C-alpha positions as CSV (number, residue, x, y, z in Angstrom):
1,M,90.4,93.5,77.3
2,N,94.2,94.2,76.9
3,Q,95.3,97.7,76.3
4,F,98.9,99.0,75.9
5,L,100.5,102.3,76.9
6,Q,103.2,102.8,74.3
7,F,106.3,104.7,75.1
8,K,109.3,105.5,72.9
9,D,111.3,102.5,74.2
10,Y,108.8,100.1,75.6
11,S,105.1,99.4,76.3
12,I,103.0,98.5,79.3
13,R,100.0,96.2,79.2
14,Y,97.0,97.1,81.3
15,R,93.3,96.4,81.8
16,D,90.8,99.0,83.1
17,K,87.3,97.7,84.0
18,G,84.4,98.7,86.2
19,K,83.2,102.0,87.6
20,G,83.5,103.7,91.0
21,N,86.4,104.5,93.3
22,I,89.8,103.6,91.6
23,V,91.7,100.6,92.7
24,I,95.1,99.7,91.2
25,L,96.4,96.2,91.9
26,L,100.1,95.5,91.5
27,H,101.1,91.9,91.0
28,G,104.0,90.0,92.5
29,Y,107.2,88.3,91.2
30,L,106.7,85.8,88.4
31,E,103.1,87.0,88.1
32,S,101.1,89.2,85.7
33,L,97.8,91.0,85.6
34,E,96.3,87.7,84.7
35,T,97.1,86.4,88.2
36,F,94.4,88.8,89.4
37,E,91.9,87.9,86.7
38,T,89.0,86.4,88.7
39,F,89.6,88.7,91.7
40,A,89.7,91.8,89.6
41,N,86.5,90.8,87.7
42,D,84.7,90.4,91.1
43,L,86.2,93.7,92.4
44,A,85.1,95.5,89.3
45,R,81.4,95.0,90.1
46,L,81.7,97.8,92.7
47,A,84.9,99.7,91.8
48,R,87.0,100.8,88.8
49,V,89.9,98.3,88.8
50,I,93.1,98.8,87.0
51,T,95.7,96.0,86.6
52,L,98.9,96.1,84.7
53,D,102.0,94.0,83.9
54,L,104.9,95.5,85.7
55,P,107.9,96.0,83.4
56,G,109.6,92.7,82.4
57,H,106.5,90.6,83.4
58,G,103.6,89.5,81.4
59,L,103.4,91.4,78.1
60,S,105.1,94.6,79.4
61,E,108.5,95.3,78.1
62,L,111.6,96.5,79.9
63,K,112.9,100.0,79.0
64,K,116.4,98.7,79.6
65,D,118.1,95.6,80.9
66,T,117.8,96.7,84.5
67,C,114.6,97.9,86.2
68,S,114.5,99.1,89.8
69,V,111.3,99.2,91.9
70,E,111.5,102.9,91.5
71,D,111.4,102.4,87.7
72,M,108.4,100.2,88.1
73,A,106.7,102.8,90.2
74,E,107.3,105.4,87.5
75,A,105.5,103.1,85.0
76,V,102.6,103.0,87.4
77,N,102.6,106.8,87.6
78,D,102.8,107.1,83.9
79,L,99.8,104.9,83.5
80,A,97.9,106.9,86.1
81,K,98.7,110.1,84.3
82,H,97.7,108.5,80.9
83,L,94.3,107.5,82.4
84,K,93.9,111.0,84.1
85,L,93.6,109.5,87.5
86,D,93.5,111.9,90.4
87,K,93.4,109.9,93.6
88,I,94.0,106.1,93.7
89,N,93.7,103.2,96.2
90,L,96.9,101.3,95.8
91,F,97.2,97.6,96.6
92,G,100.6,95.9,96.2
93,H,100.9,92.1,96.3
94,S,104.3,90.8,97.3
95,M,106.8,92.4,94.9
96,G,104.0,94.7,93.9
97,G,104.1,96.0,97.5
98,Y,107.7,97.0,97.1
99,V,106.6,98.9,94.0
100,A,103.7,100.5,95.8
101,L,106.0,101.7,98.6
102,A,108.3,103.2,96.0
103,Y,105.3,105.0,94.5
104,A,104.2,106.2,98.0
105,D,107.7,107.5,98.6
106,K,107.3,109.9,95.7
107,Y,103.6,110.3,95.2
108,A,102.0,110.1,98.6
109,D,99.7,113.0,97.7
110,K,98.1,110.9,95.0
111,L,97.0,108.1,97.4
112,E,93.6,107.7,98.9
113,S,94.4,104.5,100.7
114,F,97.3,102.0,100.7
115,C,97.5,98.3,101.3
116,L,100.4,95.9,101.6
117,F,99.1,92.6,100.3
118,H,101.3,89.9,101.7
119,S,104.3,92.2,101.5
120,T,106.8,94.1,103.6
121,P,108.6,97.5,103.8
122,N,111.8,95.8,105.0
123,A,114.9,95.6,102.8
124,D,116.3,92.2,101.9
125,T,118.4,90.4,104.6
126,E,121.8,89.2,103.5
127,E,120.4,85.6,103.4
128,K,117.6,86.7,101.1
129,K,120.0,88.5,98.8
130,A,122.1,85.4,98.6
131,N,119.0,83.4,97.6
132,R,118.1,85.9,94.9
133,L,121.6,85.7,93.5
134,R,121.3,81.9,93.4
135,E,118.0,82.3,91.5
136,I,119.7,84.7,89.0
137,E,122.4,82.1,88.4
138,L,119.8,79.4,87.8
139,I,118.0,81.6,85.3
140,R,121.2,82.1,83.5
141,Q,121.7,78.3,83.4
142,G,118.4,77.9,81.6
143,K,116.5,76.6,84.7
144,K,113.5,79.0,84.7
145,E,111.0,76.2,84.8
146,L,112.6,74.7,87.9
147,I,112.3,78.0,89.7
148,C,108.7,78.4,88.7
149,K,107.7,74.9,89.7
150,T,109.4,75.4,93.1
151,N,108.2,78.9,93.9
152,I,104.6,79.0,92.8
153,P,103.3,76.1,95.0
154,N,104.9,77.6,98.0
155,T,103.0,80.8,97.6
156,F,100.0,78.9,98.8
157,S,99.7,77.6,102.4
158,N,100.9,74.0,102.7
159,K,97.4,72.8,103.5
160,N,95.9,74.6,100.5
161,Q,98.2,73.3,97.8
162,E,96.0,70.3,96.9
163,K,92.8,72.3,97.1
164,F,94.1,74.9,94.7
165,A,96.1,72.6,92.4
166,H,94.3,74.0,89.4
167,E,95.2,77.6,90.3
168,I,98.8,76.6,91.0
169,K,99.0,75.1,87.5
170,R,97.5,78.3,86.0
171,I,99.9,80.6,87.8
172,T,102.9,78.4,87.1
173,Q,102.0,78.7,83.4
174,I,102.0,82.5,83.8
175,A,105.4,82.3,85.5
176,F,106.8,80.1,82.6
177,K,105.9,83.0,80.2
178,T,107.9,85.6,82.1
179,P,111.0,86.6,80.1
180,E,114.3,85.6,81.6
181,K,115.5,89.2,81.3
182,G,112.4,90.3,83.2
183,I,113.0,87.8,86.0
184,I,116.6,88.8,86.5
185,A,115.7,92.5,86.5
186,A,113.0,91.9,89.1
187,L,115.4,89.8,91.3
188,E,118.0,92.6,91.1
189,A,115.3,95.2,91.9
190,M,114.1,93.4,94.9
191,M,117.6,92.7,96.2
192,N,118.6,96.3,95.9
193,R,115.5,98.0,97.2
194,P,115.9,100.2,100.4
195,D,114.1,99.8,103.6
196,R,110.9,101.9,103.4
197,N,109.4,101.5,106.9
198,H,109.7,105.3,107.3
199,V,107.6,105.9,104.1
200,L,104.9,103.5,105.4
201,K,104.7,105.1,108.8
202,A,104.5,108.6,107.4
203,L,101.4,107.9,105.3
204,D,98.5,109.8,106.7
205,I,95.7,107.9,104.9
206,P,93.9,104.6,105.6
207,K,96.5,101.9,105.4
208,V,96.1,98.2,105.8
209,S,98.3,95.1,105.8
210,I,96.6,91.9,104.5
211,I,98.4,89.0,106.2
212,G,98.3,85.3,105.6
213,K,98.6,83.4,108.8
214,K,100.1,80.4,106.9
215,D,102.4,82.5,104.7
216,N,105.5,80.5,103.8
217,F,107.5,83.7,103.0
218,I,106.4,86.3,105.7
219,P,106.0,84.8,109.2
220,M,103.0,86.1,111.2
221,S,105.4,87.5,113.9
222,V,107.2,89.6,111.2
223,A,104.0,90.8,109.5
224,G,102.4,91.7,112.9
225,K,105.4,93.7,114.0
226,I,105.4,95.6,110.7
227,A,101.7,96.5,111.1
228,Q,102.2,97.6,114.7
229,D,105.4,99.6,114.1
230,N,103.9,101.4,111.1
231,E,100.3,102.0,112.4
232,L,98.8,99.7,109.8
233,T,95.4,98.0,110.4
234,P,96.1,94.3,110.1
235,F,93.7,92.0,108.4
236,I,94.6,88.4,109.1
237,L,93.5,85.6,106.8
238,Q,93.4,82.5,109.0
239,T,93.9,79.8,106.4
240,S,95.9,81.7,103.7
241,G,99.5,81.6,102.6
242,H,100.9,84.3,100.3
243,M,97.9,84.3,97.8
244,G,95.0,85.4,100.0
245,F,93.1,86.9,97.0
246,I,92.8,83.3,95.7
247,E,92.9,81.3,98.9
248,Q,90.3,83.4,100.8
249,R,88.9,85.5,97.9
250,Q,85.6,86.6,99.4
251,E,87.3,87.8,102.7
252,C,89.8,89.8,100.7
253,L,87.1,91.3,98.5
254,R,85.1,92.4,101.5
255,E,88.2,94.0,103.1
256,I,89.1,95.9,100.0
257,F,85.5,97.2,99.6
258,R,85.7,98.3,103.2
259,I,89.0,100.1,102.7
260,V,88.0,101.8,99.5
261,Y,84.5,102.8,100.5
262,E,84.3,103.0,104.3
263,C,87.7,104.2,105.5
């Protein structure tokens, strides 16, 4: 069931289900809490699972035209305070990983465990920044659907795109609903975020990197080096791209249960 945390200038949509240790799932770019729907329902059988629309995505509003990953992390913290959460297990998928790192930078003492879910602590390269600027220009030209139809299939491994055609269609529809202002704010936030390898390395809690061996965005060599350099436990999904919680759902569920209850 949708709930809203109402602020003076904007609101955040969230869902809170299940009982047990607390897991917060942060979605990626062009996604919403609905991207996690089946996965969160399964996870809620053994944990308390909180999902939310990051500002500018889904039904969550932007407080202002711009929104940094730090602003998004503050929204997560405001929600945690509203729900009177003490310690949380934080899992950030893709862009959500950038937000999770910004949260860890300021609120490490509130974390019980931490997981980069197909994500990276590295700042954008100049090439990546140029790509984001091109996407911003396309959005301003009214070509949002072109971006969605191009990006979403590539989040799945090339070999899984036919198998998960129904999910690709569903997530593309979620992406279509993302407000143009929210997309531009997210692209600018990702482009301007700092390197946070030092934050990740300093975390003295169970920390894991879930890696898709067939990820079209983060090569295995890069993901492996990040895990090694920052003392993360790597969990490698052999047939997944960037959407392991859909492509290899059961394996991801088992790993999250392990992190939350055994580490």
